C-alpha positions as CSV (number, residue, x, y, z in Angstrom):
1,X,-43.4,8.1,12.9
2,X,-40.9,7.1,15.6
3,X,-40.8,3.5,14.3
4,X,-40.0,4.8,10.7
5,X,-37.1,6.9,12.0
6,X,-35.6,3.9,13.9
7,X,-36.0,1.6,10.8
8,X,-34.3,4.2,8.5
9,X,-31.4,4.5,11.0
10,X,-30.9,0.7,11.1
11,X,-30.9,0.5,7.3
12,X,-28.4,3.3,7.0
13,X,-26.2,1.8,9.7
14,X,-26.3,-1.6,7.9
15,X,-25.3,0.1,4.6
16,X,-22.3,1.9,6.1
17,X,-21.1,-1.2,7.8
18,X,-21.3,-3.2,4.6
19,X,-19.6,-0.6,2.3
20,X,-16.8,0.4,4.6
21,X,-15.5,-3.0,5.8
22,X,-12.1,-2.5,4.1
23,X,-11.3,1.0,5.4
24,X,-10.5,0.6,9.1
25,X,-11.2,4.2,10.2
26,X,-14.0,6.2,11.8
27,X,-14.0,8.6,8.8
28,X,-17.0,8.0,6.5
29,X,-17.4,9.0,2.9
30,X,-20.4,8.9,0.5
31,X,-20.8,6.1,-1.9
32,X,-21.0,7.6,-5.4
33,X,-23.6,6.3,-7.8
34,X,-21.2,5.7,-10.7
35,X,-19.1,3.0,-8.7
36,X,-20.7,-0.1,-10.1
37,X,-19.5,-3.7,-10.2
38,X,-21.6,-4.3,-13.3
39,X,-20.2,-1.6,-15.5
40,X,-16.9,-0.3,-14.0
41,X,-15.4,2.8,-15.3
42,X,-12.0,2.9,-17.1
43,X,-11.3,6.5,-16.2
44,X,-7.8,6.8,-14.9
45,X,-7.6,8.1,-11.3
46,X,-4.6,9.1,-9.1
47,X,-4.3,8.1,-5.5
48,X,-3.3,11.0,-3.3
49,X,-3.6,12.1,0.3
50,X,-3.5,15.5,1.9
51,X,-1.0,15.1,4.8
52,X,-1.3,16.9,8.2
53,X,0.8,17.3,11.3
54,X,-2.0,16.5,13.7
55,X,-1.1,12.7,13.9
56,X,-4.5,11.8,12.4
57,X,-5.2,10.0,9.2
58,X,-4.8,12.2,6.1
59,X,-7.6,13.3,3.8
60,X,-7.7,10.9,0.9
61,X,-8.9,11.2,-2.7
62,X,-12.6,10.9,-1.7
63,X,-13.6,9.7,-5.2
64,X,-11.4,6.7,-4.7
65,X,-12.8,5.6,-1.4
66,X,-15.9,3.8,-2.8
67,X,-13.8,2.0,-5.3
68,X,-11.3,0.8,-2.7
69,X,-14.2,-0.4,-0.6
70,X,-15.8,-2.3,-3.4
71,X,-12.6,-4.0,-4.7
72,X,-10.5,-4.9,-1.6
73,X,-8.4,-1.7,-1.6
74,X,-6.6,-0.4,1.5
75,X,-4.7,2.7,2.4
76,X,-5.1,2.7,6.1
77,X,-5.2,0.4,9.1
78,X,-7.1,0.6,12.4
79,X,-7.0,4.3,13.5
80,X,-7.7,3.3,17.1
81,X,-4.5,1.4,17.5
82,X,-0.8,2.4,17.4
83,X,0.0,0.0,14.6
84,X,2.1,0.8,11.5
85,X,2.7,-1.0,8.3
86,X,6.1,-0.5,6.6
87,X,6.2,-0.9,2.8
88,X,8.9,-0.4,0.2
89,X,8.6,0.0,-3.6
90,X,11.4,-1.7,-5.6
91,X,11.4,-0.6,-9.2
92,X,15.2,-1.2,-9.4
93,X,18.1,-1.8,-7.1
94,X,20.2,1.1,-6.1
95,X,22.5,-0.6,-3.6
96,X,20.6,0.1,-0.4
97,X,18.2,-2.9,0.1
98,X,20.8,-5.1,1.8
99,X,21.4,-2.4,4.5
100,X,17.6,-1.9,4.8
101,X,17.2,-5.6,5.4
102,X,20.0,-5.5,8.0
103,X,18.1,-2.7,9.9
104,X,14.8,-4.5,9.7
105,X,16.4,-7.7,11.1
106,X,18.2,-5.8,13.9
107,X,14.9,-4.1,14.9
108,X,12.7,-7.2,14.3
109,X,10.4,-5.2,12.0
110,X,8.3,-6.8,9.3
111,X,8.0,-5.1,5.9
112,X,6.4,-5.6,2.5
113,X,8.5,-5.1,-0.6
114,X,6.6,-4.4,-3.8
115,X,8.7,-5.6,-6.8
116,X,8.5,-5.7,-10.6
117,X,9.6,-8.6,-12.7
118,X,13.0,-7.2,-13.8
119,X,13.9,-6.6,-10.1
120,X,13.3,-10.3,-9.3
121,X,15.3,-11.5,-12.3
122,X,18.3,-9.3,-11.4
123,X,18.2,-9.5,-7.6
124,X,17.5,-13.2,-6.8
125,X,19.6,-13.2,-3.6
126,X,17.8,-10.2,-2.2
127,X,14.4,-11.7,-3.0
128,X,15.3,-14.9,-1.2
129,X,16.6,-12.9,1.7
130,X,13.4,-10.9,2.0
131,X,11.4,-14.0,2.1
132,X,13.6,-16.0,4.4
133,X,13.7,-13.1,6.9
134,X,10.0,-13.0,7.1
135,X,9.1,-10.1,4.9
136,X,6.3,-10.1,2.2
137,X,7.5,-9.9,-1.4
138,X,4.6,-8.5,-3.3
139,X,3.5,-7.7,-6.8
140,X,4.1,-4.3,-8.3
141,X,3.4,-5.4,-11.9
142,X,5.8,-6.7,-14.6
143,X,6.5,-3.5,-16.5
144,X,5.3,-0.8,-14.2
145,X,2.5,0.7,-16.4
146,X,-0.5,2.7,-15.3
147,X,-2.9,-0.2,-14.8
148,X,-5.8,2.0,-15.7
149,X,-4.5,2.1,-19.3
150,X,-4.2,-1.7,-19.6
151,X,-7.8,-2.4,-20.5
152,X,-7.3,-5.7,-22.3
153,X,-8.0,-8.4,-19.6
154,X,-5.4,-10.8,-20.9
155,X,-2.6,-8.2,-21.0
156,X,-3.7,-7.0,-17.6
157,X,-3.5,-10.5,-16.1
158,X,-0.1,-11.0,-17.7
159,X,1.3,-8.0,-15.7
160,X,0.5,-10.0,-12.6
161,X,1.3,-13.6,-13.7
162,X,4.7,-12.7,-15.2
163,X,5.8,-11.5,-11.8
164,X,4.2,-14.4,-10.0
165,X,6.0,-16.9,-12.2
166,X,9.4,-15.3,-11.8
167,X,9.0,-15.2,-8.1
168,X,8.0,-18.9,-7.9
169,X,10.9,-19.8,-10.1
170,X,13.3,-18.5,-7.5
171,X,11.5,-19.2,-4.2
172,X,9.4,-22.3,-5.1
173,X,6.5,-20.6,-3.3
174,X,3.5,-18.6,-4.4
175,X,3.7,-14.8,-4.3
176,X,1.5,-13.2,-1.6
177,X,-1.6,-11.6,-3.1
178,X,-0.9,-8.0,-2.4
179,X,-0.6,-5.5,-5.2
180,X,0.5,-1.9,-5.3
181,X,-0.6,0.0,-8.4
182,X,2.4,1.6,-10.1
183,X,2.5,5.4,-9.6
184,X,-0.8,5.1,-7.6
185,X,-2.7,5.1,-10.9
186,X,-5.9,3.1,-11.2
187,X,-9.5,2.9,-12.4
188,X,-12.6,1.3,-11.2
189,X,-12.1,-1.3,-13.9
190,X,-8.4,-2.0,-13.0
191,X,-9.4,-2.4,-9.3
192,X,-12.1,-4.9,-10.3
193,X,-9.7,-6.9,-12.5
194,X,-7.1,-6.9,-9.6
195,X,-9.7,-8.1,-7.2
196,X,-10.9,-10.8,-9.6
197,X,-7.3,-12.1,-9.6
198,X,-7.5,-12.6,-5.9
199,X,-5.4,-9.6,-5.0
200,X,-5.8,-6.9,-2.3
201,X,-4.6,-3.4,-3.6
202,X,-2.4,-1.6,-1.1
203,X,-2.1,2.1,-1.3
204,X,-0.6,4.3,1.4
205,X,-1.5,7.0,4.0
206,X,2.1,8.3,4.5
207,X,4.7,9.1,1.8
208,X,7.0,11.9,0.8
209,X,9.2,12.7,-2.2
210,X,12.0,10.3,-1.6
211,X,12.3,8.6,-5.0
212,X,14.4,11.1,-6.9
213,X,17.9,9.7,-6.4
214,X,19.5,12.9,-7.8
215,X,17.7,15.2,-5.4
216,X,17.5,13.4,-2.1
217,X,16.1,15.3,0.9
218,X,18.2,16.0,3.9
219,X,18.1,13.6,6.8
220,X,16.5,16.2,9.0
221,X,13.8,17.1,6.5
222,X,13.0,13.4,5.9
223,X,12.7,12.6,9.6
224,X,10.5,15.6,10.2
225,X,8.1,14.7,7.3
226,X,7.7,11.1,8.5
227,X,7.5,11.7,12.3
228,X,5.2,14.7,12.0
229,X,2.8,12.9,9.7
230,X,2.7,9.5,11.5
231,X,-0.7,8.4,12.7
232,X,-2.4,5.3,13.9
233,X,-2.9,2.7,11.2
234,X,-0.3,4.3,8.9
235,X,0.6,2.4,5.7
236,X,4.0,3.9,5.1
237,X,5.4,4.0,1.6
238,X,9.2,4.4,1.2
239,X,11.4,3.9,-1.8
240,X,14.3,1.6,-1.3
241,X,16.4,3.5,-3.9
242,X,16.6,6.4,-1.4
243,X,20.0,7.0,0.3
244,X,18.3,9.2,2.8
245,X,15.7,6.6,3.8
246,X,18.5,4.1,4.4
247,X,20.4,6.6,6.6
248,X,17.4,7.5,8.8
249,X,15.5,4.2,8.8
250,X,16.9,2.8,12.1
251,X,16.5,6.2,13.9
252,X,12.9,6.4,12.7
253,X,12.0,2.9,13.8
254,X,13.5,3.5,17.2
255,X,11.7,6.8,17.7
256,X,8.4,5.3,16.6
257,X,8.8,2.3,18.9
258,X,9.6,4.8,21.8
259,X,6.3,6.5,21.1
260,X,4.5,3.2,21.5
261,X,3.9,2.2,17.9
262,X,4.1,-1.4,16.8
263,X,5.0,-2.6,13.3
264,X,2.7,-5.2,11.8
265,X,2.7,-7.2,8.5
266,X,0.1,-6.7,5.7
267,X,-1.3,-10.1,6.5
268,X,-3.4,-8.1,9.0
269,X,-5.6,-7.0,6.1
């Protein structure tokens, strides 16, 4: 009887180790039976997190976790280390990216910028500056659709390759293989297709409503939301169209550094 218990424990440990390699956290979630590589679902899902002020990783959409694990998806880094990952989404330019880059350069902080094809075409100098200053310029799709709704494999692939080609035209280098699904919408099928294209899908564990340019939060509110929700391994999502983000960015970086946090690039994943 004792031998059977030990054997069962070893098998369970092996399964957990295998299935959770992509989520660097002590938190465990059950693998659902309908997450299958052979017949992936096209049901559209939303990525979301439930934030807290305990400086611990937020509660994620648990239905998404098995899919992330199966198809190279990440929302969190190592929760045992004071490491942060700073990312910006760039759907369009609102005049703040140059200042953001100045701050990142001054503070020697790496970031990842997720861009769409029109952004690359109309902001070539900024794209070159991002790359030349050591940041990752990553794929955010060509036309910003819900990738769960792009079920034709060729159309799906084109959302990626159009961005890659535009980036290579300007930089003469290949685009890093990191993808952020527009609006955080995805399906098991879209995650599989993304993974088949060699991409890692980057979600987030810290974000706030910063994207409405006509209703920007106050600097005090924004700083409180970010600093109170920060946690080890945070993948931080900020929108570069935000005036508030630009105004508080250097203060936030300095405060987080003073708390012992280190900013790292997505190449850690």
